[in-house]
N, C-alpha and C positions, 0 to 999 in steps of 0.2 A: 829436489822435491820429487816424490813418487807420483806416478800416474797409472791409470788402469791399462795393463797389458795382457792380463790373462784371468780367466775364471775357472775355478776348479769346483766340480760338483760331487757331492756324495750321491749315492744311488738310491738306496732304500729310503723312502719317505720324502725324497727331494725330486727325483725324476719319475719314479714309479713307486707305487705303494705295495711292496712285497711283504710288509710287516705282518699282514694277515696270514700269509702263507708260512712265515717263520713261526708265528704263534701256534697255528694248527699243528705243525710238525713237532715243535717243542712240547706242546700239551699232550700230544699222542705219546711221546716218549715218557713224560712224567706219569701219565696214566698207567703206562706199561710197568713203571717202577712202583706203582701203588699210591700215588698222590696226584693232586690236581695242580694246575698252574693257572692263576687268575690273569685277567687282562692287566690289572694293576702291576702284578709281579712281572709280567712280560715287558713292561716299560723299562725295567732295570737292564734289559738286554740290548737296548737301542745303542747302536754305534760301536759295540764291542765285538771281539772275534768269536768264532764258533766255540773254541775250547773255554774261553772266559765265560761265555754264556752257559755252557754246560756246568762249569764249576758253581756258578750262582744258583742254577736250578737244583743241583744236588744238595747245596746248602739249604735251600728252601724246603726240600723234602727230607732233610736230615739223613741223606744216603751217602755212604762211603764206599768207593769202588777203587779197584786197582787201575793203573794207567792203561793197560791193554783193554780193559772193559770200557773205559772212558772213550778211548779212540774208536772202538767198535760202535758204541752208542752214537757218537758224533757223526760217524760215517752213515749210520742207519738213518739218523735224523735228516742228514743232507739228501739222502736218496728220496725220502718222503717229500722234502721241500722241492726238489727238482721235478718230481712227478706233478706237483701242484703248479709249478712254474710253466709247465708245458701248455697250460691253459692260456697263458698270457699272449697278448696281441698288441699291435700299435695303439689300440683303443685304451690300453692301460696306462699310457703316458699321462702324467698329471696335467691338468689344464694349464695352458700357457707356456709350458716348458719348451716344447719344440719351437714355437714362434720366437721365444726369447733367445734360445741358442742360435737360431738362424740369424737373428738381428746382431748378435755378438760377432758372428762370422762375417756378416756383411760389413761390419765396422772394423774388421781386421783385429779383433780381440781373440787371442789364442784360447782354446777350450780343451780342458782335460777332465778326467774322472778320477776321484780318489775315494775308494770304497773298501771297507774291511771284507766285503763279500769275495769269496773265491769263485763265485758264479757270475761275476759282472759281465763278462763277454757273452755268455749264453743269454742272459736277460736282455742285454742291449740288442742282441741279434733278434730275439723274439719280438721286441717292440720296434724294430726297424730304426734303431738309432746308433748302431755300431760305427757308422761312418762319420757321425757328428763330432767324435772326439779324436783329437790329435794324439793323445796319450791316455792309456788306461793303467792306473796304478791300483792294483787290488791286493787281496790277501795272499795271492801267490807270489807277489813281488817284494813284500816288506816283512820284516820280522817283528817290528814293534807296533802294537795297535794304538789307536787313539785312546787317550789324549796326547800320546807322543806325536810330535809333528812329522815323523819320518814320511808318512804317506803323502802329505802335501808338499813337503820339501823335495821329494823325489819327482812329483808332478811338475813343480816349478823348474827343476833342473832339466827334465825332459823337454820342456817348452822353451828352455834357454831364457828365462825371465827371472828377475829378482823377486824374492818372496814379498818384499814391500810393495810390489806392483800387482800382486795377486789378490783376488777376492774369492773367498770360499763360501759355498752355499751348503748349509748343514741343518739337519733337523734334530740333532742330538747334542746334548751339552758336551759330551766327550769330544765330538767333532769340532765344535766351536772352540773348545780349549786347545785342541790340536792346531787349529788355524792361528789362534792368537800366540801360541807358543812358538810357531814358525815365523812370526812377524808379519802375518797377513791380516787383511780385513776379513771379518766374518759376518755374513748375512745369515741370520737364523730364519728357518722356514718352519713356522708353526706358532707356538704359544710364547709370547714375551715374558710370561710369568716363569716359564721353565728356562728359556734361553737368555738368561739375564746378562751373560758375558758377551753376547753378540754386539757388534757395532750398530746394527739395525735389525729389526725383525719384520718379516713379511708374512702374510697369511698364505700366499701362493704366488704364482708367476703371472697370472692373468693381469694384463694392464701394466706389467713391469717393462721398463725400457732401459737401454744402455745408459742414457743420460741420467737416470735415477741412480745407477750404481756409480757413475763417475762423481756424483756428489760426495761420496765417501772420501774422496781425495782433495776436496776443497777445504782449505784451512780457514 
């Protein structure tokens, strides 16, 4: 029988809301290419890699580009995004997150990060949470993006725990699917109408306790 040994967290939309910065940067790029990117269209980019996001945006605009131009645009978008991230501070951590992670550590539950972002370390440093995570698995370490479970399976291996003893916190359907594909419990953070495949969905971390998460392992 499995029991809770580790929690793995996505970054964007779970620990901190950098989605607004991604949107502003992608929209700036779309505008540069002659079309707009709506808030609704931006939802399609949640939880996927930078190059996958770019492909979706180009499809929305009906724009075809060669590989070298795509790489150049992706790098330019990232530089705009990083400029915006420089504004971040510990105040940008979403409500209740820091307290919940501290409670996990007090209860000897291992803690890791699993994010498609290649800028995870920089962002965690800006919000003063870099030391909270025993492992950081980001877009620089894995080759397959969510919903492939590689990112979370790597995190479990780093922490030396079985996937069945891990709980993943995710705000994107692709992330929830990655957790389930890896044999882990998935806690959706956000809208239960969207995160239908999660084991349980929470609005946020305020008032959440370790005991609540341990209930996922009670048969």
